[in-house]
All heavy atoms as a GROMACS GRO file, in nm:
protein
  550
    1MET      N    1  -1.308   0.788  -1.330
    1MET     CA    2  -1.227   0.670  -1.322
    1MET      C    3  -1.125   0.685  -1.207
    1MET      O    4  -1.054   0.793  -1.206
    1MET     CB    5  -1.155   0.629  -1.458
    1MET     CG    6  -1.255   0.616  -1.572
    1MET     SD    7  -1.359   0.478  -1.556
    1MET     CE    8  -1.269   0.350  -1.627
    2ILE      N    9  -1.114   0.579  -1.135
    2ILE     CA   10  -1.015   0.581  -1.024
    2ILE      C   11  -0.919   0.467  -1.034
    2ILE      O   12  -0.958   0.359  -1.070
    2ILE     CB   13  -1.098   0.561  -0.887
    2ILE    CG1   14  -1.200   0.666  -0.860
    2ILE    CG2   15  -1.004   0.547  -0.768
    2ILE    CD1   16  -1.287   0.657  -0.749
    3ARG      N   17  -0.790   0.507  -1.029
    3ARG     CA   18  -0.686   0.403  -1.032
    3ARG      C   19  -0.692   0.332  -0.898
    3ARG      O   20  -0.678   0.390  -0.790
    3ARG     CB   21  -0.549   0.481  -1.046
    3ARG     CG   22  -0.440   0.388  -1.072
    3ARG     CD   23  -0.315   0.481  -1.096
    3ARG     NE   24  -0.187   0.408  -1.092
    3ARG     CZ   25  -0.130   0.358  -1.207
    3ARG    NH1   26  -0.198   0.375  -1.322
    3ARG    NH2   27  -0.018   0.289  -1.202
    4SER      N   28  -0.709   0.206  -0.907
    4SER     CA   29  -0.737   0.124  -0.781
    4SER      C   30  -0.649   0.004  -0.767
    4SER      O   31  -0.607  -0.052  -0.858
    4SER     CB   32  -0.886   0.092  -0.772
    4SER     OG   33  -0.930   0.030  -0.889
    5PHE      N   34  -0.634  -0.035  -0.635
    5PHE     CA   35  -0.554  -0.159  -0.609
    5PHE      C   36  -0.601  -0.205  -0.480
    5PHE      O   37  -0.663  -0.134  -0.393
    5PHE     CB   38  -0.408  -0.117  -0.607
    5PHE     CG   39  -0.370   0.005  -0.524
    5PHE    CD1   40  -0.332  -0.014  -0.397
    5PHE    CD2   41  -0.375   0.126  -0.583
    5PHE    CE1   42  -0.304   0.092  -0.316
    5PHE    CE2   43  -0.340   0.240  -0.503
    5PHE     CZ   44  -0.297   0.224  -0.376
    6VAL      N   45  -0.566  -0.327  -0.449
    6VAL     CA   46  -0.586  -0.387  -0.314
    6VAL      C   47  -0.452  -0.384  -0.242
    6VAL      O   48  -0.347  -0.432  -0.301
    6VAL     CB   49  -0.636  -0.532  -0.323
    6VAL    CG1   50  -0.654  -0.595  -0.179
    6VAL    CG2   51  -0.766  -0.540  -0.402
    7ALA      N   52  -0.447  -0.326  -0.121
    7ALA     CA   53  -0.324  -0.314  -0.054
    7ALA      C   54  -0.329  -0.324   0.093
    7ALA      O   55  -0.439  -0.312   0.151
    7ALA     CB   56  -0.260  -0.173  -0.089
    8LEU      N   57  -0.220  -0.346   0.163
    8LEU     CA   58  -0.215  -0.347   0.303
    8LEU      C   59  -0.134  -0.221   0.350
    8LEU      O   60  -0.037  -0.188   0.289
    8LEU     CB   61  -0.135  -0.468   0.352
    8LEU     CG   62  -0.204  -0.599   0.323
    8LEU    CD1   63  -0.112  -0.725   0.365
    8LEU    CD2   64  -0.340  -0.618   0.389
    9ALA      N   65  -0.177  -0.160   0.451
    9ALA     CA   66  -0.102  -0.042   0.509
    9ALA      C   67   0.018  -0.096   0.580
    9ALA      O   68   0.032  -0.208   0.622
    9ALA     CB   69  -0.201   0.019   0.620
   10VAL      N   70   0.116  -0.006   0.572
   10VAL     CA   71   0.245  -0.030   0.633
   10VAL      C   72   0.247   0.020   0.777
   10VAL      O   73   0.203   0.144   0.796
   10VAL     CB   74   0.367   0.031   0.556
   10VAL    CG1   75   0.498   0.018   0.627
   10VAL    CG2   76   0.378  -0.025   0.418
   11PRO      N   77   0.275  -0.053   0.887
   11PRO     CA   78   0.271  -0.008   1.019
   11PRO      C   79   0.366   0.114   1.037
   11PRO      O   80   0.468   0.124   0.968
   11PRO     CB   81   0.326  -0.122   1.095
   11PRO     CG   82   0.302  -0.239   1.015
   11PRO     CD   83   0.317  -0.195   0.879
   12ASP      N   84   0.318   0.212   1.132
   12ASP     CA   85   0.394   0.335   1.150
   12ASP      C   86   0.544   0.308   1.172
   12ASP      O   87   0.638   0.382   1.122
   12ASP     CB   88   0.338   0.412   1.253
   12ASP     CG   89   0.204   0.469   1.216
   12ASP    OD1   90   0.179   0.484   1.103
   12ASP    OD2   91   0.128   0.501   1.309
   13GLN      N   92   0.578   0.214   1.260
   13GLN     CA   93   0.712   0.189   1.303
   13GLN      C   94   0.798   0.140   1.185
   13GLN      O   95   0.926   0.160   1.183
   13GLN     CB   96   0.729   0.084   1.413
   13GLN     CG   97   0.684  -0.052   1.386
   13GLN     CD   98   0.532  -0.088   1.416
   13GLN    OE1   99   0.456   0.004   1.409
   13GLN    NE2  100   0.504  -0.213   1.426
   14ILE      N  101   0.737   0.089   1.075
   14ILE     CA  102   0.814   0.046   0.949
   14ILE      C  103   0.812   0.172   0.858
   14ILE      O  104   0.918   0.193   0.800
   14ILE     CB  105   0.745  -0.063   0.888
   14ILE    CG1  106   0.733  -0.190   0.980
   14ILE    CG2  107   0.817  -0.106   0.761
   14ILE    CD1  108   0.861  -0.240   1.030
   15ALA      N  109   0.706   0.246   0.858
   15ALA     CA  110   0.702   0.359   0.761
   15ALA      C  111   0.813   0.460   0.790
   15ALA      O  112   0.873   0.512   0.697
   15ALA     CB  113   0.561   0.424   0.774
   16TRP      N  114   0.841   0.488   0.916
   16TRP     CA  115   0.944   0.585   0.939
   16TRP      C  116   1.079   0.535   0.900
   16TRP      O  117   1.174   0.611   0.856
   16TRP     CB  118   0.946   0.632   1.092
   16TRP     CG  119   0.994   0.536   1.194
   16TRP    CD1  120   0.921   0.451   1.265
   16TRP    CD2  121   1.128   0.516   1.228
   16TRP    NE1  122   0.989   0.374   1.355
   16TRP    CE2  123   1.120   0.412   1.334
   16TRP    CE3  124   1.254   0.568   1.188
   16TRP    CZ2  125   1.247   0.358   1.390
   16TRP    CZ3  126   1.366   0.513   1.249
   16TRP    CH2  127   1.362   0.421   1.351
   17ARG      N  128   1.105   0.403   0.908
   17ARG     CA  129   1.232   0.344   0.861
   17ARG      C  130   1.243   0.350   0.711
   17ARG      O  131   1.352   0.373   0.652
   17ARG     CB  132   1.247   0.200   0.918
   17ARG     CG  133   1.260   0.197   1.066
   17ARG     CD  134   1.284   0.057   1.120
   17ARG     NE  135   1.420   0.014   1.083
   17ARG     CZ  136   1.456  -0.113   1.086
   17ARG    NH1  137   1.367  -0.197   1.143
   17ARG    NH2  138   1.576  -0.150   1.054
   18LEU      N  139   1.127   0.333   0.640
   18LEU     CA  140   1.128   0.333   0.491
   18LEU      C  141   1.158   0.478   0.450
   18LEU      O  142   1.220   0.508   0.348
   18LEU     CB  143   1.002   0.274   0.435
   18LEU     CG  144   0.977   0.136   0.452
   18LEU    CD1  145   0.838   0.096   0.417
   18LEU    CD2  146   1.084   0.057   0.371
   19GLU      N  147   1.096   0.570   0.527
   19GLU     CA  148   1.107   0.710   0.496
   19GLU      C  149   1.259   0.750   0.491
   19GLU      O  150   1.306   0.817   0.402
   19GLU     CB  151   1.028   0.807   0.591
   19GLU     CG  152   1.039   0.951   0.552
   19GLU     CD  153   0.971   1.038   0.655
   19GLU    OE1  154   0.943   0.997   0.772
   19GLU    OE2  155   0.920   1.141   0.615
   20GLY      N  156   1.335   0.707   0.601
   20GLY     CA  157   1.473   0.730   0.608
   20GLY      C  158   1.552   0.666   0.502
   20GLY      O  159   1.646   0.721   0.445
   21ALA      N  160   1.514   0.545   0.462
   21ALA     CA  161   1.590   0.474   0.363
   21ALA      C  162   1.580   0.531   0.232
   21ALA      O  163   1.670   0.532   0.153
   21ALA     CB  164   1.536   0.325   0.353
   22GLN      N  165   1.463   0.588   0.196
   22GLN     CA  166   1.445   0.647   0.064
   22GLN      C  167   1.529   0.776   0.046
   22GLN      O  168   1.559   0.817  -0.067
   22GLN     CB  169   1.303   0.672   0.028
   22GLN     CG  170   1.231   0.781   0.100
   22GLN     CD  171   1.091   0.801   0.067
   22GLN    OE1  172   1.041   0.750  -0.041
   22GLN    NE2  173   1.014   0.876   0.147
   23ALA      N  174   1.572   0.838   0.154
   23ALA     CA  175   1.654   0.965   0.147
   23ALA      C  176   1.791   0.926   0.079
   23ALA      O  177   1.846   1.015   0.018
   23ALA     CB  178   1.670   1.022   0.284
   24GLY      N  179   1.831   0.808   0.097
   24GLY     CA  180   1.964   0.765   0.030
   24GLY      C  181   1.953   0.719  -0.108
   24GLY      O  182   2.045   0.673  -0.168
   25MET      N  183   1.832   0.710  -0.163
   25MET     CA  184   1.811   0.648  -0.303
   25MET      C  185   1.862   0.751  -0.402
   25MET      O  186   1.834   0.869  -0.398
   25MET     CB  187   1.669   0.634  -0.332
   25MET     CG  188   1.603   0.527  -0.241
   25MET     SD  189   1.671   0.358  -0.283
   25MET     CE  190   1.586   0.265  -0.161
   26PRO      N  191   1.942   0.706  -0.507
   26PRO     CA  192   1.994   0.787  -0.611
   26PRO      C  193   1.901   0.841  -0.716
   26PRO      O  194   1.936   0.925  -0.791
   26PRO     CB  195   2.103   0.699  -0.671
   26PRO     CG  196   2.048   0.569  -0.659
   26PRO     CD  197   1.983   0.564  -0.526
   27CYS      N  198   1.770   0.786  -0.711
   27CYS     CA  199   1.679   0.840  -0.814
   27CYS      C  200   1.540   0.829  -0.766
   27CYS      O  201   1.514   0.775  -0.656
   27CYS     CB  202   1.694   0.742  -0.939
   27CYS     SG  203   1.661   0.573  -0.910
   28GLY      N  204   1.443   0.872  -0.844
   28GLY     CA  205   1.306   0.868  -0.802
   28GLY      C  206   1.275   0.994  -0.716
   28GLY      O  207   1.356   1.074  -0.687
   29ARG      N  208   1.158   0.993  -0.660
   29ARG     CA  209   1.108   1.104  -0.587
   29ARG      C  210   1.062   1.047  -0.450
   29ARG      O  211   1.010   0.936  -0.446
   29ARG     CB  212   1.004   1.193  -0.649
   29ARG     CG  213   0.881   1.122  -0.678
   29ARG     CD  214   0.770   1.208  -0.738
   29ARG     NE  215   0.662   1.127  -0.800
   29ARG     CZ  216   0.564   1.077  -0.726
   29ARG    NH1  217   0.571   1.084  -0.601
   29ARG    NH2  218   0.463   1.005  -0.790
   30PRO      N  219   1.081   1.110  -0.334
   30PRO     CA  220   1.033   1.060  -0.213
   30PRO      C  221   0.880   1.055  -0.207
   30PRO      O  222   0.820   1.129  -0.263
   30PRO     CB  223   1.092   1.170  -0.100
   30PRO     CG  224   1.201   1.243  -0.180
   30PRO     CD  225   1.160   1.232  -0.329
   31VAL      N  226   0.841   0.955  -0.131
   31VAL     CA  227   0.701   0.926  -0.111
   31VAL      C  228   0.666   0.953   0.037
   31VAL      O  229   0.738   0.911   0.120
   31VAL     CB  230   0.660   0.776  -0.150
   31VAL    CG1  231   0.518   0.760  -0.119
   31VAL    CG2  232   0.694   0.748  -0.290
   32PRO      N  233   0.563   1.028   0.066
   32PRO     CA  234   0.532   1.052   0.202
   32PRO      C  235   0.492   0.915   0.270
   32PRO      O  236   0.428   0.832   0.213
   32PRO     CB  237   0.414   1.147   0.205
   32PRO     CG  238   0.391   1.181   0.064
   32PRO     CD  239   0.479   1.095  -0.032
   33PRO      N  240   0.524   0.909   0.404
   33PRO     CA  241   0.509   0.782   0.477
   33PRO      C  242   0.358   0.737   0.476
   33PRO      O  243   0.322   0.628   0.472
   33PRO     CB  244   0.550   0.804   0.616
   33PRO     CG  245   0.651   0.924   0.598
   33PRO     CD  246   0.609   0.996   0.484
   34GLU      N  247   0.265   0.842   0.474
   34GLU     CA  248   0.124   0.799   0.476
   34GLU      C  249   0.076   0.739   0.348
   34GLU      O  250  -0.036   0.681   0.337
   34GLU     CB  251   0.034   0.928   0.506
   34GLU     CG  252   0.049   1.043   0.407
   34GLU     CD  253   0.157   1.140   0.435
   34GLU    OE1  254   0.245   1.108   0.522
   34GLU    OE2  255   0.150   1.251   0.380
   35ASN      N  256   0.155   0.737   0.244
   35ASN     CA  257   0.129   0.682   0.116
   35ASN      C  258   0.193   0.537   0.094
   35ASN      O  259   0.169   0.482   0.001
   35ASN     CB  260   0.174   0.762  -0.004
   35ASN     CG  261   0.083   0.885  -0.020
   35ASN    OD1  262  -0.017   0.890   0.046
   35ASN    ND2  263   0.122   0.986  -0.095
   36PHE      N  264   0.272   0.494   0.199
   36PHE     CA  265   0.338   0.366   0.192
   36PHE      C  266   0.231   0.262   0.204
   36PHE      O  267   0.138   0.262   0.284
   36PHE     CB  268   0.437   0.345   0.302
   36PHE     CG  269   0.571   0.431   0.288
   36PHE    CD1  270   0.636   0.471   0.407
   36PHE    CD2  271   0.600   0.482   0.174
   36PHE    CE1  272   0.753   0.544   0.397
   36PHE    CE2  273   0.713   0.564   0.166
   36PHE     CZ  274   0.792   0.589   0.272
   37HIS      N  275   0.244   0.153   0.125
   37HIS     CA  276   0.148   0.039   0.140
   37HIS      C  277   0.216  -0.082   0.065
   37HIS      O  278   0.313  -0.063  -0.024
   37HIS     CB  279   0.018   0.072   0.070
   37HIS     CG  280   0.025   0.102  -0.071
   37HIS    ND1  281   0.057   0.229  -0.123
   37HIS    CD2  282   0.019   0.017  -0.183
   37HIS    CE1  283   0.058   0.225  -0.259
   37HIS    NE2  284   0.040   0.095  -0.293
   38LEU      N  285   0.171  -0.196   0.083
   38LEU     CA  286   0.212  -0.317   0.023
   38LEU      C  287   0.100  -0.359  -0.081
   38LEU      O  288  -0.005  -0.396  -0.041
   38LEU     CB  289   0.238  -0.422   0.124
   38LEU     CG  290   0.282  -0.572   0.061
   38LEU    CD1  291   0.405  -0.558  -0.019
   38LEU    CD2  292   0.291  -0.666   0.173
   39THR      N  293   0.116  -0.341  -0.205
   39THR     CA  294   0.014  -0.374  -0.299
   39THR      C  295   0.008  -0.533  -0.320
   39THR      O  296   0.101  -0.595  -0.352
   39THR     CB  297   0.052  -0.307  -0.439
   39THR    OG1  298   0.062  -0.174  -0.426
   39THR    CG2  299  -0.052  -0.349  -0.546
   40LEU      N  300  -0.117  -0.576  -0.313
   40LEU     CA  301  -0.145  -0.711  -0.319
   40LEU      C  302  -0.186  -0.747  -0.467
   40LEU      O  303  -0.162  -0.847  -0.530
   40LEU     CB  304  -0.248  -0.762  -0.222
   40LEU     CG  305  -0.212  -0.746  -0.079
   40LEU    CD1  306  -0.326  -0.792   0.006
   40LEU    CD2  307  -0.091  -0.817  -0.043
   41SER      N  308  -0.274  -0.645  -0.521
   41SER     CA  309  -0.324  -0.661  -0.661
   41SER      C  310  -0.361  -0.528  -0.704
   41SER      O  311  -0.427  -0.448  -0.653
   41SER     CB  312  -0.451  -0.751  -0.656
   41SER     OG  313  -0.496  -0.764  -0.785
   42PHE      N  314  -0.309  -0.502  -0.840
   42PHE     CA  315  -0.349  -0.373  -0.903
   42PHE      C  316  -0.478  -0.397  -0.983
   42PHE      O  317  -0.486  -0.507  -1.056
   42PHE     CB  318  -0.240  -0.334  -0.996
   42PHE     CG  319  -0.281  -0.207  -1.073
   42PHE    CD1  320  -0.292  -0.089  -1.008
   42PHE    CD2  321  -0.293  -0.208  -1.212
   42PHE    CE1  322  -0.331   0.032  -1.074
   42PHE    CE2  323  -0.323  -0.095  -1.285
   42PHE     CZ  324  -0.349   0.023  -1.215
   43LEU      N  325  -0.588  -0.328  -0.968
   43LEU     CA  326  -0.714  -0.350  -1.030
   43LEU      C  327  -0.733  -0.264  -1.151
   43LEU      O  328  -0.826  -0.302  -1.226
   43LEU     CB  329  -0.825  -0.316  -0.931
   43LEU     CG  330  -0.826  -0.398  -0.794
   43LEU    CD1  331  -0.932  -0.354  -0.696
   43LEU    CD2  332  -0.827  -0.548  -0.818
   44GLY      N  333  -0.657  -0.157  -1.170
   44GLY     CA  334  -0.671  -0.080  -1.295
   44GLY      C  335  -0.762   0.046  -1.267
   44GLY      O  336  -0.789   0.082  -1.151
   45GLU      N  337  -0.809   0.106  -1.375
   45GLU     CA  338  -0.899   0.221  -1.371
   45GLU      C  339  -1.042   0.170  -1.371
   45GLU      O  340  -1.090   0.101  -1.465
   45GLU     CB  341  -0.869   0.315  -1.486
   45GLU     CG  342  -0.723   0.358  -1.501
   45GLU     CD  343  -0.697   0.486  -1.423
   45GLU    OE1  344  -0.800   0.552  -1.387
   45GLU    OE2  345  -0.584   0.514  -1.398
   46HIS      N  346  -1.119   0.218  -1.276
   46HIS     CA  347  -1.262   0.186  -1.264
   46HIS      C  348  -1.346   0.304  -1.222
   46HIS      O  349  -1.302   0.391  -1.151
   46HIS     CB  350  -1.283   0.064  -1.171
   46HIS     CG  351  -1.214  -0.062  -1.216
   46HIS    ND1  352  -1.263  -0.142  -1.321
   46HIS    CD2  353  -1.091  -0.119  -1.175
   46HIS    CE1  354  -1.177  -0.238  -1.332
   46HIS    NE2  355  -1.071  -0.228  -1.250
   47PRO      N  356  -1.484   0.300  -1.251
   47PRO     CA  357  -1.565   0.414  -1.215
   47PRO      C  358  -1.582   0.399  -1.054
   47PRO      O  359  -1.577   0.295  -0.995
   47PRO     CB  360  -1.699   0.381  -1.275
   47PRO     CG  361  -1.685   0.253  -1.338
   47PRO     CD  362  -1.546   0.213  -1.334
   48GLY      N  363  -1.601   0.520  -0.995
   48GLY     CA  364  -1.615   0.534  -0.849
   48GLY      C  365  -1.705   0.432  -0.785
   48GLY      O  366  -1.672   0.375  -0.680
   49PRO      N  367  -1.829   0.425  -0.833
   49PRO     CA  368  -1.926   0.337  -0.765
   49PRO      C  369  -1.875   0.183  -0.757
   49PRO      O  370  -1.892   0.119  -0.659
   49PRO     CB  371  -2.051   0.339  -0.855
   49PRO     CG  372  -2.045   0.484  -0.912
   49PRO     CD  373  -1.901   0.503  -0.934
   50LEU      N  374  -1.806   0.142  -0.864
   50LEU     CA  375  -1.757   0.009  -0.868
   50LEU      C  376  -1.643  -0.008  -0.760
   50LEU      O  377  -1.630  -0.107  -0.689
   50LEU     CB  378  -1.702  -0.037  -1.002
   50LEU     CG  379  -1.638  -0.176  -1.014
   50LEU    CD1  380  -1.738  -0.283  -0.977
   50LEU    CD2  381  -1.580  -0.201  -1.145
   51VAL      N  382  -1.557   0.095  -0.748
   51VAL     CA  383  -1.447   0.088  -0.658
   51VAL      C  384  -1.506   0.092  -0.515
   51VAL      O  385  -1.457   0.015  -0.428
   51VAL     CB  386  -1.355   0.216  -0.670
   51VAL    CG1  387  -1.254   0.213  -0.562
   51VAL    CG2  388  -1.275   0.199  -0.800
   52GLU      N  389  -1.615   0.166  -0.491
   52GLU     CA  390  -1.683   0.160  -0.355
   52GLU      C  391  -1.733   0.028  -0.329
   52GLU      O  392  -1.724  -0.023  -0.215
   52GLU     CB  393  -1.788   0.271  -0.356
   52GLU     CG  394  -1.736   0.406  -0.352
   52GLU     CD  395  -1.855   0.512  -0.352
   52GLU    OE1  396  -1.968   0.478  -0.316
   52GLU    OE2  397  -1.823   0.620  -0.398
   53ASP      N  398  -1.796  -0.038  -0.424
   53ASP     CA  399  -1.854  -0.179  -0.404
   53ASP      C  400  -1.742  -0.271  -0.373
   53ASP      O  401  -1.768  -0.363  -0.285
   53ASP     CB  402  -1.922  -0.227  -0.538
   53ASP     CG  403  -2.057  -0.159  -0.557
   53ASP    OD1  404  -2.110  -0.087  -0.461
   53ASP    OD2  405  -2.105  -0.172  -0.668
   54VAL      N  406  -1.632  -0.260  -0.433
   54VAL     CA  407  -1.512  -0.358  -0.413
   54VAL      C  408  -1.458  -0.329  -0.265
   54VAL      O  409  -1.433  -0.421  -0.193
   54VAL     CB  410  -1.401  -0.332  -0.517
   54VAL    CG1  411  -1.275  -0.409  -0.470
   54VAL    CG2  412  -1.455  -0.383  -0.651
   55HIS      N  413  -1.453  -0.192  -0.235
   55HIS     CA  414  -1.402  -0.163  -0.100
   55HIS      C  415  -1.500  -0.219   0.007
   55HIS      O  416  -1.452  -0.285   0.100
   55HIS     CB  417  -1.403  -0.005  -0.081
   55HIS     CG  418  -1.361   0.034   0.049
   55HIS    ND1  419  -1.238   0.037   0.104
   55HIS    CD2  420  -1.448   0.084   0.153
   55HIS    CE1  421  -1.236   0.076   0.227
   55HIS    NE2  422  -1.363   0.102   0.259
   56TYR      N  423  -1.628  -0.209  -0.018
   56TYR     CA  424  -1.723  -0.271   0.079
   56TYR      C  425  -1.705  -0.422   0.085
   56TYR      O  426  -1.705  -0.482   0.199
   56TYR     CB  427  -1.863  -0.236   0.041
   56TYR     CG  428  -1.973  -0.284   0.125
   56TYR    CD1  429  -1.990  -0.233   0.257
   56TYR    CD2  430  -2.049  -0.396   0.092
   56TYR    CE1  431  -2.090  -0.296   0.340
   56TYR    CE2  432  -2.138  -0.454   0.173
   56TYR     CZ  433  -2.162  -0.404   0.301
   56TYR     OH  434  -2.258  -0.451   0.380
   57ALA      N  435  -1.690  -0.490  -0.017
   57ALA     CA  436  -1.680  -0.628  -0.018
   57ALA      C  437  -1.545  -0.680   0.046
   57ALA      O  438  -1.548  -0.768   0.121
   57ALA     CB  439  -1.680  -0.683  -0.166
   58LEU      N  440  -1.441  -0.600   0.024
   58LEU     CA  441  -1.310  -0.645   0.088
   58LEU      C  442  -1.302  -0.609   0.232
   58LEU      O  443  -1.237  -0.667   0.305
   58LEU     CB  444  -1.191  -0.579   0.007
   58LEU     CG  445  -1.176  -0.620  -0.130
   58LEU    CD1  446  -1.072  -0.532  -0.200
   58LEU    CD2  447  -1.137  -0.765  -0.144
   59SER      N  448  -1.377  -0.506   0.276
   59SER     CA  449  -1.371  -0.459   0.417
   59SER      C  450  -1.415  -0.562   0.521
   59SER      O  451  -1.376  -0.558   0.637
   59SER     CB  452  -1.446  -0.326   0.445
   59SER     OG  453  -1.585  -0.358   0.418
   60GLY      N  454  -1.490  -0.672   0.480
   60GLY     CA  455  -1.525  -0.771   0.567
   60GLY      C  456  -1.433  -0.882   0.589
   60GLY      O  457  -1.449  -0.973   0.667
   61ILE      N  458  -1.323  -0.884   0.506
   61ILE     CA  459  -1.227  -0.991   0.506
   61ILE      C  460  -1.146  -0.977   0.644
   61ILE      O  461  -1.086  -0.881   0.671
   61ILE     CB  462  -1.130  -0.999   0.387
   61ILE    CG1  463  -1.209  -1.014   0.267
   61ILE    CG2  464  -1.018  -1.090   0.412
   61ILE    CD1  465  -1.129  -0.999   0.143
   62ARG      N  466  -1.131  -1.085   0.711
   62ARG     CA  467  -1.046  -1.099   0.834
   62ARG      C  468  -0.957  -1.220   0.810
   62ARG      O  469  -0.996  -1.330   0.771
   62ARG     CB  470  -1.137  -1.125   0.959
   62ARG     CG  471  -1.234  -1.011   0.980
   62ARG     CD  472  -1.161  -0.884   1.038
   62ARG     NE  473  -1.241  -0.761   1.043
   62ARG     CZ  474  -1.265  -0.671   0.956
   62ARG    NH1  475  -1.209  -0.677   0.836
   62ARG    NH2  476  -1.347  -0.566   0.979
   63ALA      N  477  -0.836  -1.203   0.848
   63ALA     CA  478  -0.736  -1.312   0.841
   63ALA      C  479  -0.642  -1.312   0.957
   63ALA      O  480  -0.622  -1.197   1.020
   63ALA     CB  481  -0.660  -1.302   0.706
   64PRO      N  482  -0.576  -1.413   0.978
   64PRO     CA  483  -0.479  -1.413   1.092
   64PRO      C  484  -0.357  -1.319   1.061
   64PRO      O  485  -0.328  -1.294   0.940
   64PRO     CB  486  -0.422  -1.554   1.099
   64PRO     CG  487  -0.511  -1.642   1.028
   64PRO     CD  488  -0.586  -1.544   0.927
   65ALA      N  489  -0.297  -1.271   1.160
   65ALA     CA  490  -0.166  -1.179   1.144
   65ALA      C  491  -0.062  -1.265   1.083
   65ALA      O  492  -0.055  -1.384   1.098
   65ALA     CB  493  -0.127  -1.125   1.278
   66PHE      N  494   0.028  -1.197   1.009
   66PHE     CA  495   0.140  -1.265   0.952
   66PHE      C  496   0.259  -1.163   0.953
   66PHE      O  497   0.239  -1.041   0.977
   66PHE     CB  498   0.114  -1.309   0.813
   66PHE     CG  499   0.078  -1.201   0.715
   66PHE    CD1  500   0.170  -1.139   0.642
   66PHE    CD2  501  -0.055  -1.159   0.703
   66PHE    CE1  502   0.137  -1.026   0.555
   66PHE    CE2  503  -0.100  -1.061   0.617
   66PHE     CZ  504  -0.002  -0.985   0.536
   67SER      N  505   0.377  -1.226   0.937
   67SER     CA  506   0.502  -1.143   0.928
   67SER      C  507   0.551  -1.138   0.792
   67SER      O  508   0.536  -1.227   0.714
   67SER     CB  509   0.607  -1.205   1.019
   67SER     OG  510   0.566  -1.212   1.150
   68VAL      N  511   0.610  -1.016   0.753
   68VAL     CA  512   0.676  -0.992   0.632
   68VAL      C  513   0.816  -0.940   0.657
   68VAL      O  514   0.831  -0.844   0.745
   68VAL     CB  515   0.600  -0.885   0.543
   68VAL    CG1  516   0.676  -0.861   0.419
   68VAL    CG2  517   0.460  -0.944   0.519
   69GLU      N  518   0.916  -0.980   0.592
   69GLU     CA  519   1.042  -0.934   0.606
   69GLU      C  520   1.088  -0.876   0.475
   69GLU      O  521   1.082  -0.944   0.365
   69GLU     CB  522   1.147  -1.047   0.644
   69GLU     CG  523   1.289  -0.997   0.666
   69GLU     CD  524   1.378  -1.097   0.726
   69GLU    OE1  525   1.336  -1.189   0.795
   69GLU    OE2  526   1.496  -1.103   0.678
   70VAL      N  527   1.145  -0.759   0.480
   70VAL     CA  528   1.195  -0.687   0.363
   70VAL      C  529   1.348  -0.672   0.377
   70VAL      O  530   1.394  -0.640   0.481
   70VAL     CB  531   1.137  -0.542   0.347
   70VAL    CG1  532   1.195  -0.476   0.218
   70VAL    CG2  533   0.991  -0.549   0.334
   71SER      N  534   1.418  -0.717   0.272
   71SER     CA  535   1.565  -0.720   0.281
   71SER      C  536   1.629  -0.671   0.145
   71SER      O  537   1.597  -0.741   0.044
   71SER     CB  538   1.605  -0.864   0.304
   71SER     OG  539   1.748  -0.878   0.309
   72GLY      N  540   1.691  -0.559   0.150
   72GLY     CA  541   1.758  -0.510   0.035
   72GLY      C  542   1.662  -0.431  -0.055
   72GLY      O  543   1.546  -0.427  -0.037
   73VAL      N  544   1.722  -0.369  -0.148
   73VAL     CA  545   1.642  -0.290  -0.252
   73VAL      C  546   1.694  -0.327  -0.392
   73VAL      O  547   1.801  -0.366  -0.413
   73VAL     CB  548   1.645  -0.143  -0.227
   73VAL    CG1  549   1.564  -0.104  -0.101
   73VAL    CG2  550   1.787  -0.085  -0.211
   0.00000   0.00000   0.00000
């Protein structure tokens, strides 16, 4: 079973800023920048072949670029 979700990668120029911001957090554990993402939907635990099928189906989606602003924590 694979814990799966649909997410967007965080651009590198944003990831390094988030990495620095988490250093000042009073709790939790730091997350490596390569693991940063914006979760759109949590899918739960599913068998590998199903996750691969979903990945294949989602990989063909194309959409216009958009902006996201993060403010505060």
